[in-house]
C-alpha positions as CSV (number, residue, x, y, z in Angstrom):
1,M,121.6,62.3,67.0
2,K,117.9,62.0,68.2
3,N,116.9,64.8,65.8
4,I,118.5,62.9,62.8
5,L,116.8,59.7,63.8
6,L,113.5,61.4,64.3
7,T,113.8,63.1,60.9
8,A,114.7,59.8,59.3
9,C,111.6,58.1,60.9
10,I,109.3,60.9,59.7
11,A,110.8,60.8,56.2
12,A,110.2,57.0,56.2
13,L,106.6,57.4,57.3
14,S,106.1,60.1,54.7
15,L,107.4,57.7,52.0
16,T,105.1,54.8,53.1
17,A,102.1,57.1,53.6
18,C,102.3,58.8,50.3
19,D,102.8,55.8,48.1
20,S,100.8,57.4,45.3
21,K,103.8,59.7,44.4
22,S,106.4,58.5,41.9
23,G,109.8,57.5,43.1
24,A,111.5,60.6,41.8
25,E,108.9,62.9,43.4
26,T,109.2,61.0,46.8
27,T,113.0,61.4,46.9
28,A,112.7,65.0,46.0
29,A,110.1,65.6,48.8
30,T,112.2,63.8,51.5
31,P,114.4,66.8,52.4
32,A,111.2,68.9,52.9
33,A,109.8,66.3,55.3
34,T,111.4,67.6,58.5
35,T,110.2,67.3,62.1
36,E,107.9,70.2,61.5
37,A,105.0,68.3,59.8
38,T,103.9,64.8,59.0
39,G,101.2,65.3,56.4
40,C,101.7,64.3,52.8
41,G,100.6,65.5,49.5
42,E,99.2,68.9,48.8
43,V,96.5,68.8,51.5
44,A,96.6,68.7,55.3
45,Y,94.3,69.3,58.2
46,V,94.7,70.7,61.7
47,Q,92.5,70.0,64.7
48,V,92.5,73.7,65.8
49,E,90.4,73.0,69.0
50,A,92.9,70.4,70.1
51,V,95.8,72.7,69.5
52,L,94.1,75.4,71.5
53,A,93.2,73.1,74.4
54,Q,96.7,71.5,74.6
55,S,98.8,74.6,73.9
56,D,101.1,76.1,76.6
57,L,99.2,79.4,76.0
58,F,95.9,77.8,77.2
59,L,97.5,75.7,79.9
60,T,99.1,78.8,81.5
61,E,97.0,81.9,80.6
62,G,93.8,80.4,79.2
63,A,93.0,78.2,82.1
64,A,93.5,81.1,84.5
65,L,91.3,83.3,82.4
66,Q,88.6,80.6,82.2
67,A,88.8,80.1,86.0
68,K,88.5,83.9,86.5
69,T,85.4,84.1,84.3
70,E,83.7,81.2,86.0
71,K,84.5,82.7,89.4
72,A,82.9,86.0,88.3
73,Q,79.8,84.3,87.0
74,K,79.3,82.4,90.2
75,S,79.8,85.7,92.2
76,W,77.2,87.4,90.0
77,A,74.7,84.6,90.4
78,Q,75.2,84.6,94.2
79,K,74.7,88.4,94.4
80,E,71.6,88.2,92.3
81,Q,70.2,85.4,94.6
82,N,71.0,87.4,97.7
83,L,69.3,90.5,96.4
84,Q,66.2,88.6,95.2
85,Y,66.0,86.8,98.6
86,E,66.2,90.2,100.4
87,A,63.5,91.7,98.2
88,A,61.3,88.6,98.8
89,Q,61.8,88.8,102.5
90,L,60.9,92.5,102.5
91,Q,57.7,91.8,100.5
92,E,56.8,89.0,103.0
93,K,57.3,91.3,106.0
94,Y,55.2,94.0,104.4
95,Q,52.4,91.6,103.5
96,K,52.4,90.2,107.1
97,G,52.2,93.8,108.4
98,L,55.5,93.5,110.3
99,I,56.8,96.8,108.9
100,T,55.2,100.1,108.0
101,T,54.7,101.3,104.4
102,N,57.3,104.0,104.9
103,D,59.9,101.5,106.2
104,A,59.0,99.1,103.3
105,Q,59.4,101.8,100.7
106,A,62.7,103.0,102.2
107,Q,64.1,99.4,102.3
108,Q,62.8,98.8,98.7
109,Q,64.6,101.9,97.5
110,S,67.8,100.8,99.3
111,I,67.5,97.4,97.6
112,E,66.9,99.0,94.2
113,K,70.0,101.2,94.7
114,R,72.1,98.1,95.5
115,V,70.7,96.3,92.5
116,A,71.6,99.2,90.2
117,A,75.1,99.4,91.7
118,Y,75.5,95.6,91.4
119,Q,74.3,95.7,87.7
120,S,76.7,98.5,86.9
121,S,79.6,96.8,88.6
122,A,78.8,93.4,87.0
123,Q,78.5,95.0,83.6
124,K,81.9,96.7,83.9
125,E,83.4,93.4,85.1
126,A,81.8,91.5,82.2
127,Q,83.1,94.0,79.7
128,T,86.6,93.6,81.1
129,L,86.4,89.8,81.0
130,D,85.0,90.0,77.4
131,E,87.9,92.1,76.4
132,E,90.4,89.8,78.0
133,N,88.8,86.8,76.3
134,Y,88.9,88.6,73.0
135,V,92.6,89.4,73.3
136,F,93.4,85.9,74.4
137,N,91.5,84.4,71.5
138,N,93.2,86.8,69.0
139,R,96.6,85.8,70.5
140,A,95.8,82.1,70.1
141,Q,94.6,82.5,66.5
142,D,97.7,84.6,65.7
143,L,99.9,81.9,67.1
144,I,98.1,79.2,65.1
145,H,98.3,81.2,61.9
146,R,102.0,81.9,62.4
147,A,102.7,78.3,63.2
148,I,100.9,77.1,60.0
149,R,102.7,79.7,57.9
150,A,106.0,78.5,59.4
151,I,105.2,74.9,58.7
152,N,104.1,75.6,55.2
153,A,107.0,78.1,54.5
154,D,108.3,75.8,51.7
155,G,104.8,75.7,50.1
156,R,104.5,71.9,50.3
157,Y,100.7,72.2,51.1
158,R,98.4,73.9,48.7
159,L,95.5,73.5,51.2
160,I,95.4,73.3,55.0
161,V,92.0,73.1,56.5
162,N,90.5,73.1,60.0
163,A,89.5,69.5,60.9
164,S,86.2,70.7,62.3
165,A,85.0,71.1,58.7
166,L,86.1,67.6,57.7
167,L,83.7,64.7,57.3
168,D,86.4,62.1,56.6
169,A,90.1,62.2,56.1
170,D,93.2,60.0,56.1
171,T,95.1,60.5,59.4
172,T,98.4,60.9,57.4
173,L,97.1,64.3,56.4
174,N,96.9,65.4,60.1
175,I,99.5,68.0,60.9
176,T,98.0,68.9,64.3
177,P,101.0,67.6,66.4
178,A,103.4,69.7,64.3
179,V,101.2,72.8,64.6
180,L,100.9,72.3,68.4
181,A,104.7,72.0,68.7
182,K,105.2,75.1,66.6
183,V,102.5,77.1,68.5
184,N,104.3,76.2,71.8
185,E,107.6,77.2,70.3
186,L,106.3,80.6,69.1
187,Y,104.5,81.2,72.5
188,A,107.8,80.5,74.4
189,A,109.6,82.9,72.1
190,D,107.0,85.6,72.4
191,K,107.0,85.2,76.2
192,K,110.8,85.4,76.4
193,A,110.8,88.5,74.2
194,A,108.1,90.2,76.4
195,E,110.1,89.5,79.5
196,K,113.2,91.2,78.0
197,K,111.2,94.4,77.5
């Protein structure tokens, strides 16, 4: 019953928002105006960044990946600071004559080896994180493209654009909520299918 009421409300909004269409065209378009999208006419726009930020994919996996990346960056910064501090302390000791040249060289070599090991480790970790981010972004883009194709399966829109490229547009052309709902639906279906494997 709620679905029928929601469909009727959306259809009524579509009729009032698209008053430039003739009566015959409006009645013909009403069945196509389902709960999937609220835009009217042949053009619509999507706030892709909003869909990405509010999607279940980001809220579950994306936020975790973002936190993992931030943690790694903080760890790298801390390790670099520690090694720089150690090198500065060694230089200070040597300049004050508190250690011999041989000891200073041995400690310098030890620090250089740890710097090289740290850099190699950090580089591998960064490559792994880059790959994880790349895969995540591709999954998100795939979900958005699939959602838009599903929403426009009936071909009601001739043009759907990313809102980031818009300078001005009527809000009745905004299909972001419908795209977000479809993205979440597709993500849930993909997740369920992956769990069955």
